[in-house]
N, C-alpha and C positions, 0 to 999 in steps of 0.2 A: 286811528287806534280805537278799538271797540270800547264801549262804555264800561264793560266789565273790567277790561285791562286798566282803564283810567282809575276806576274806583279801587282796584287791587293795589295799584301804585300809591294811591292816596292812603290806603290802609297801612302800607309799609312805613309811612311817615310816623306811625305810632311807635315804631321801634326807637324813635328818638327819646321816648319816655324812659324805657329801661336803660338806655345808654346814659341819660342824664342822671338817673338814679345810681348807676354804677360809678359814675364820676364822683357823685357825692359820697358814696360809701368809701371810695378809694381815698378821697381827701380826708375823711374821718379817720381811716386807718393810718394815714400818714401822720396826722396829728398825734394819734396815740403812740405811734412808733417814735416820734420825736420825743415825747414825754418819757418813754421807756429808755431811750438812749441817754437822755439827760440824767435820769436817775442812776443808771448803772455806771455812767462815766463819773458822776460825783462820788459814788461809793468807791470806785476804783481809785480816784484821786485821794480821797481821805485815807483809805487803807494804805496806799503806796507811800504817802508821806508820813504815816505813823510808824512805819517799820524803819526806825532810825538805826537799828543795830543789826546789820546783815552778816554778822560773823558766823552765824550757824548755816549760812547757805552752802559753804564749801569747807567741811571739816578736813578733807584731804586735799592738801595743796597740790599733790601730784595730778589730781583730776584737772585742775586749772592749768598746770604746767603742760599737760599733754593735750590740751585743747578740748577737754570735755568729752573724751571718747567714752561712750557707753553703749552697750548692746541690749541690755535687758532691764526690766523694771519689775520690782516686787511690790505687789499691792499689800497694804496692811490687812491682816486677818483679825477679826474681832470675835469670831465664834470658835468654839472647840473644834479641833480637827482630829480626824481619825485616819491613820494610814491603812486603807483597805483597798485601794485601787479604784474607788468610785468617787465621782465628783459631787455627790449629794451634799456634802458639808462645805462645798466651795460656794462663796457668794456670787451672785450673778453680776455684781459690780466689778469682779476681777476679770479684766479683759483677757481675751485669748489671742495669742499670736500664732499665725499659721505659716508653715513652711511646706512647699510642695516640690516634687520632681517627677519626671516621667521615667519609667523603667523601659528596658529594651523591648519588652512585649507590649508596650503601649499603655500598660496599667499605671495608675497614679499612686505615687508614694507620698503620703501626706502626714505631717505631724502637727498637732494642735497643742500648744504649750501654755499652761497657766503657772505663774510664779507668784507666791505670796510669802509674806514675812509676818511672823507673830512674835511680838515683843511684850505683850501684856500677860499678866498672870492667868492661869497657873504656870509656875516656872517650868514644870515638866513639859508643858505644851509649847514652849518658845522654840523658835528656830525658823529655818527657811524651808518652804514647802514648794514642791514641784509636782505638777500634774501633767502627765503626757498621754495624749490619745493619738495612737498611730493607726493609719489606714494603709495596709499593705496587701498585696495579692497573696502572700504566703508568709507565715512566721517561721523563722529558723531558730530552733532551740540549740542549746549547747550540748555537745556530745563529749563528756569528759575524757574518754579514751582517745579521742582524736586530738584534743588539746594538749594533753600532758603525756602521751606516749608517742608523740609524733616522731618519726624517724629523723627529722631534722633538728630534734631537740639538742641543745648545746649551742645552737645559733640563737642569740637572744632575740633579734628582730623576727626571725622565723617563728619563734615560739609566741612572740607577741602577735605576729600576723595570724597565726593559727587561732588566736583568741577571737578574731573578728569573722569567723565563719558563721556566726549566729547574729541575729538581730541584737543590737546593743545600743545603750545610751551612754555617751561619753561626756564626762564633765571635766572641765579644766578650771581649777580653783587656785586661789591664793591662800596659803596657810597663814596663821596668825603671825608667824615670824617672817613672812614675806616670801617664803620659798614656794615654788610651784607644786601643784598636786594634780595628777591625772588619774581619773577614776573611770572604770568601765563597769556598767551594770547590765547584766544579762542573766538568763536563767535557763535551766533545763526543763522546767515545767511551771505552769502558773502557780502563784503563791508568793511567799516571802522571798525576797531577793537580797543578796549581799553584794557589796561592791568589791572590785579587785583594783588594786593600785598598780599602775605602770611606772616602772623606774627605768631611768636611762643612765644611771651612774654606774661606773665600773665597780665590780666587786659586789654588786647588789643583785638580788633575784629580779629578773625582768617583770614578773607578775607575782603579786602577793595579796592576801586577803586584807580588806579594810572594813572594820566592823563599826565605824562611827556613824554610818548611814543606814537608816532603816527604810525598807521599801516593800511594796506589794505589786505583783504583776498579775493582771487579769486579762484573760483572752476575751475577745469580742468577735462578733460575726465578721467584722471588717479587718481585724488586726489584733491590737492589744492595748491595754491601758497600763500605765506605770505611775505610781505615786511614791514620792520620796520625801524624807524628812532629814534635813541637815542641821546639825548643831551650829549655832552662830558663833559661839566663842572660839571655835577652832579655825575659822576662816576669816579672810580679809574682805576687801571690797571688789576685787576683780572676779570676773565670772564669764565663762563661755561654755557652750555645750554643743553637741552634735548628735543627731539620730542616725544610726548606721543600719543599712539594710542590704544583705547580700543579694546581688542580682547577677545571675550566671557567674562569670569569673571575676566580676568587679564588685565594688562596694559603692552603694549610693549613699552619700552623706549630705544631710541637710541640717541647718542650725545656724547659730551666730558665728561660730568659728570657721566652719567649712561649708561650702555649698558646691560640691562637685562630685565627680565620679572617679574613683581611684581603685587601684589594685590593693590588696591587703598590705603588701610590703611598702607601697608608696604612702598609704595612709599612716602606717607606723612611723615612716620617715617624716611625714608632714607633722605628726603630733610631736615627734622628738624635737623638731625645730621650734615649736611654739612652747618655749620654756616659761613664758609669762602670758597670761590671758590678755588679749588686746583691749578689751573693754571693761567698763565698770558695771557693777550691778547697782542700779539706782533704786533707792527706797525712800519713802516719805520720812521727813525729819520730825521727830516728836517735839523738839524744841521750837521749831517753826510752827508746828501745829498748835502749840500752846499760845503762840503770839497772835494768832488770828482771832479777832473778836467774834463774839456770838452774833449771828445774823439776825437783823430785825426784819428783813424782807422775806416774804414767803416765796416759795418756788425759786430760790436763788442759791448760788454757790460761789464761794471765794476760792480761787486757786492761786497758788504761789509757785512760780516757775523759776528755775535758774536761768542763766544766760544762754543755755543750750535747749531751752524750752521743755526740760523735764519737770514734771509736777513734783514739788517737794512737800506741799501741804495743801489741804483743802478743808473747807468748812461749809456746812449747809448741804441741802439736798434739793435736787430738781424733782418736780412732780412727774408722774407718769402720764400726764395728759398728752395725748397724741393728736396732732392736727392732721386731718385727712389732706394729703397732698393734692392740691387742685390739678397739678400737672399729671397726676396719675389717673384723672378721669378719662373715660374712654368714649368714643363715639362723638355724637353731635354736641354733647355738653362740653367735651374737651375743646372742640373747635370754637364754640361760643366763648368759653372762658378765655382762650388765648386771643380771640378776636376782640372781645370787649375789654378785657382787663389788660393792664400794663404788665407785660410778661417779665420785664427786667426787674421791676421793683417787687414783684410778687414771688419770684422764684428764690429759694434759699439754697445756699451752698452747703455741701455736705462736709461735716467735720471729719478729718482723717481718723482712721481707726488704729493708729500706731499706739500700742498700750503704753500708758504713762507719759506720753508726750503729746503736746498740742502743737500742731504745725499749721498755724493760720497767719495770714498777713498782719493782723492786728497785733499779735505778740511780737512779730518781727519789727513792727513799727515802734512798739513800746521799748524793745531792747535797743532800738536806734535812737531813743529819746523822744519819740512822738506818741501822743495818745490818739487812739482811734476806736471806732465802734463798728461792729459788723453784725450781720444777721446770718445765722447758721441753723442747720438741722442735723440731728443725729441720724444714724441709719434706721432707727425705729420711728423716724418722723417727728421726734420731739424737737420743737423749735425753741431757740434761745437767741437773745440779744447779748452780745459779748463785748465788753470794754476792757482794754488793757492799759495799764499805767506803769511806767518804769519805777523800779526801786533803786535808789542811788545810795552809794557809799562814798560820801564826799563828791568827787567829780566822776566817779566810775559807776556805771550801771551794773548791778550785780544780779538783777532778776526782774521779774515783771509780776504785777498783780493783775489777775484776771477776774472779772466779775461776770458771771453768767446769770441771766434772769430768764426764766421761762416765759415765753410769749404765746403759749398755746391759747390762752384765753382771748387775747386780742385777735390772733389770726383765726381762731375758731369762730369768734363773734363776727369778724368780717366775712369769713367764708360762708357762715350761715346766712348773714345778711345778703351777701352777694348771690348765693344760691337761691334763696327765697325770692329775692328781687327778680332774678333772671327767670326763674320758673313761673312766677305769677305774671310777670310782664309778657313772657312768651305766650302763656295761656290766654291772657287778655287780648294780645295781638292776634292770635289765631282765631279767637271768637269774633273779634271785630272784623277780621278779614273774611271769615265765613259769612257773617251777617251782611257785610257790604257786597260781597260777591253774589250772595243770594238775592239781595235787594236789586243789584245791578242786573242780574239775570231776569228777575220779574219785570223790572222797568224796561229792559231791552225787549222782552217778549211782548209786552203791551204795546210798545212803539212799533215793533214789526207787525203785530196783528193789525194795528190801526193803519199802517202803511199798506198792507195787503188789501184791506177793505177799501182804502181810498183808491188804490190802483184798479180794483175790480168794479168801481162805480161805472166806469166807461169800458165796455167790452171792445173786442177787436174791431167790431163793426161801427164803433163810434156811438153806440146806444147807451143810455143810462140804465143802470140796474134798477130793478123794481123797488128795492128797499135798501136802506143803509141804517144798520142798527147802532144807535148811539150808546155809549157806555154809561153806566149808572154811577161810576166812581166819582167822588167829589173833588179829586185833585185836578191838577192842570191838564193831565192827559185825558181824563174823563171830560173836562170842559172842551178840550180840543176835538174829541170825538163827537160831542153833541153839536159843536159848530159845523163839523163836516156833515152831520146828519141834516141840520137845517139848510145848509148849502145844497145838499142833494135834493131836499124836498122842493126848494125854490127852482132848481134847475129842471126837475121833473115836471113841475107845473108849467114852466115856460116851454119845455119840449112838447108837452101835450097840446099847449096852445098852438105851437107851430105846426104840429101834425094835423090838427083840426082846421088850420087856416087854409090848406089847399082845397079841402072839400067845400069849405064855405065860399072861397073865392070862385071855385068852379060853379057852385050853385048861383052865385050872384052875377057871374059873367056870362052865363049861358043866354039869359034873356036879352041883354043889350047886344050880345054878339049876334043873336038871331035877327034882331032888328036891323043891325048894320048890314048883315048879309042880304036880308030881304030887300032893303033899300037899294043896295048895290045892284041886285038882280033886276029891280024894277026901274033903275035909273036909265032913261032913254039915252041912246047913243047919238051924239051930235054928228050928223053926216058931214057937216062942214069942217069938223075937227076930228080927223081919224085917230089922233093920239088919245082922245078921251076914252075910246074903247079899250086901248091898251092899259090905261090907268085903272079902269074899272076891273079888268081881269086881274091885275096885280093886287088890287084891294080884296077881290074875292079870294085869291090864292092865300093872301095873308090871313084872311078871316078863317079859311079852312085849316090853315096850320095852327092858328090859335085855338080852334075848336078841337083839333087833334090833341094838342097839349092838355087841354082841359079834360078831354075824354081819358087820356092816359093817366092823368093825376087822379081822376075819379076811379078808374079801374084799380090802380094801386091801393087806393083807400078802401075800395070794396073788398079787395083780396085780404087786406089786413083785418077788416071787419069779419070776413068769412072765416079767416083763420081763428079769430077770437071766438066765433060762434060755431065753429065746426063741430059736427057730431062725431062722437068717438065710437066707431064700429069696427068689427073685425072683418077683413076682406082678404081675398087672395090677390096679391100684387101681380103675379105673372099673368093671370087671366085678364086683368084690367089692361095691362100693357099690350098683351097680344091682340085684344079686341081693338085697341086704338091704332095699332100699327096697320092692321088689315084695313081700317077705314081711311088711313092716310093715302092709300093708293088712289082712292077716288078724289080726295081733296087736292092732292098734288100730282096730277097726271104726268107732269114733266119729269118726275123723279121716281126711282124705284126704292122700295123699302125692304129691308131684310131684318128679321128679328131672330136673335139667338136666345132662346128660352133657357131658364135655369135647369139644372138636373132634377131638382125636386121642387115641389110646390113651395112658394114663399108667402106665408100669411103675414098680414100687417095690421096694426091697430091704428085707426084714424079715419079721416074723411076721404073716400076714394075720389070724390070730385076734385079735391085739391091735387091729387096725383095726376088726374087727367089734365087739369089746367097746367101743371108743371111740364108734362110731356108735350102739350101743345106748344108751349113757349119754346122749348128746346127744338122741336121739329120745325117750327116756323123759323127759328133762327138758322137752323141747318139748311133749309131750302133757300134761304136768302143768300147763302154763300156758295152752295154746291152748284156745279155746272149742270145743265140739263142732261137728262139720261144717265146721270151718275146715281150711284146707290148710296142711300143713307142707312147706316147700320145701327140698329137699336139692340142693345144687349142688356141682360139682367142676370146677375149671379150673386152668390153669397160669399163674402170674404170675412170670415170670423164672425163678429157680432154685428156686421153691417150688410145691408143689401146694396149692391152697386148697380145703378142704372146708368148706362152710357149711351150717348148719341154721337156717332162719328160721321163726319161728312168730308168729302174731298173739297179742296178749295184753298184760298189764300191762308197763309199761316198767321198766327197771332204774334205781335211783338212781345218780347219777354216782359216788359214793364206793364203791359196791359192785361196779363193773364188773370190777375186777381181783381183789377179795377173794373173788369167787365160787369161784375155783379153789383156795382153801385148804381144808384139811380142817376138818370140823365147822362149816362155814359153809353155811347154806341159807336161801333165801327161799321155798321151796316150801311151800304150805299142806298140811295133813294132813287134808284133807276126804275123802280116799279110804280112810281107816282105816289107812293105812300111816304109819310113822314115817320121816321123811326127815332123815337125820343129816348131810348135806353131804359124803358121800364119793364121790358119782357124778362131779361135775365135777373133784374132786381126782384121781380115777383117770384122767379124760380128760387132765388136764395131765401126769400121769406117763407115759401112753402117747405123747402128742405129743413130750415131751422125749426119749423113747427113740428117736424117729425124727429127733432133732436139730431139733425144731420148737418151736412155741409156740402158745398159744391166746389168744383174746380174745373178749370179749362186748360188743356195742354195741347201742344202740337203733337201729332203722331210721330213716333220714333222714325218712321219711314220718310217723314217730311211731305206726305201727300195731302195732309189736311189737319183738321182739328177734332179733338174728342172732348166732349163735356161729360163729366161724371158727377152723379149725385149719390152721396153716401147716406143711406137711411138706417137708423138704428133698428135692428131686428127685435121683436118682442122677447122678453126675458124667458117666458114660459113656452117658447116655440117647441 
């Protein structure tokens, strides 16, 4: 693994810091939550046990006898109300109940209903209020001639059915004496509306005016609004309604009493069968409201429910502090939140929106005799902690006390702490990661550079480079670089000593070698011992071979000195080569020479004597392998930025392993059948001269397999 990857992984360990911080914040939030839960639970217990007289929970015994059937809830209204068809005077605390259905043409038929009750002065303002906002594809108004001059008049249900050819609001009420009351509100034009009463008794008019209800009809771009006021003293507790919309030949009915699609006649028949409203209209109890104590807790609310979870009284007010839902975050922050934070403990359940009724497991537990606490949020993201405690009448549970405490401050504090911690930690982690990766990249670059310099100290030919630049940095890598530099200096000095040793040895050995040879030549041969002559000849041959070695070593050293001291002049290479090839015919009469000149003249910068010496060595090597009367081909051409000088000869082929080792010193494959000792310095000198011209040499067998070709690549002048 690369150094950068290792440091990057090490930098990721810093993510443990924000994780530990999040765990700490989470523990802090849990402690705060436990405190809140204990507070609201204690409040619920105190309040539940203080309500010792639950008689006001159920003033109507029939409600209990029938199992608490209720369909609608009326919110208390505290502000003056005006029947004008607009909802400006309706408090936002009055929840809206929505009913929907699909028409045959795919459009949506929707009714949004608000119900409020006003029992506070002024007296003229008391009563039940209904606000209806209907969304329909088309509003059908009443056409009086159709309704009351219908040819089927005389048939009661047909006349009632003709009434429902327009958009209508049907109310089913219980009168003060307990008798049922069916009312239909519709209009021929926007403005004030009046109710019509449906009767199903024999001898009574099927439809008649009913003036006790005041109402206002307002058209809207999507349908219409209807606002009604009903006097309380004329009605009982039972209540049902339906919103009727003509759709082709059928009627679409939505509401608490009916939720189906019927023909006009079937609708009238269904209404006739419902002589008593099925459900009760639940409204807060003033007597229970007065029994609730004043709250000492801020941002809190007491609720008192009956055994069917309808809210009968409430005290206090929750603040409007809205907690940003962390699970509403998008992108990478949402992923981080869900990964780092505990999802289950952080997510809050949504409280149901059934108006006037709280349907949560905590209240169900309280009505079953158990106390419990839960965390919830409203649709507008207001968060609360909720505790429920049962209210008992002797051995029976008659209701539940619910205490809601706003927890927006805790959750908001935790969310801000979490968000700030995550953001700062991520920023620090990213900065640390970038710094470490940058440092790793710099460190890796310095190590790679030192490695390249160390590898280039010895070139492909095994020679030491001239210099090794040590680093000036004061750290460990700089010290290592300076150690390499000192090592290179000592190796260079030792190499120079070895290079000069051959010339010194050659100089020192020449004199004793000459003495030995002279002595051997003057040594008289013992006639009585003929083997002494053979021993003298062997000693003379060894002395000659030793002298040849010393001469070759001296020649190589002279060539190196000549290269170092060579004059740099400009000459024409092809002319030098051509002159030398023509002279070789006289030097080597047993071979023929052929020169292939270049197309254009090839100038070269350097010492022409070195080129002559290079060609002499190549030709001498070629004549040593080429058979007599064979042709040695000398060629010169330009290939790109190089001049290529080639010498080809017929003869034995080169082994593949020896094609590059031929140019090392003391390596020779040349036979000694001509009486000369070949020590392998000729091609070594060729390589030295070629490298002095920034070139190289190679030896390969001919593709035809007839012989060997030596090529010298010389760098052409840049300004040619």
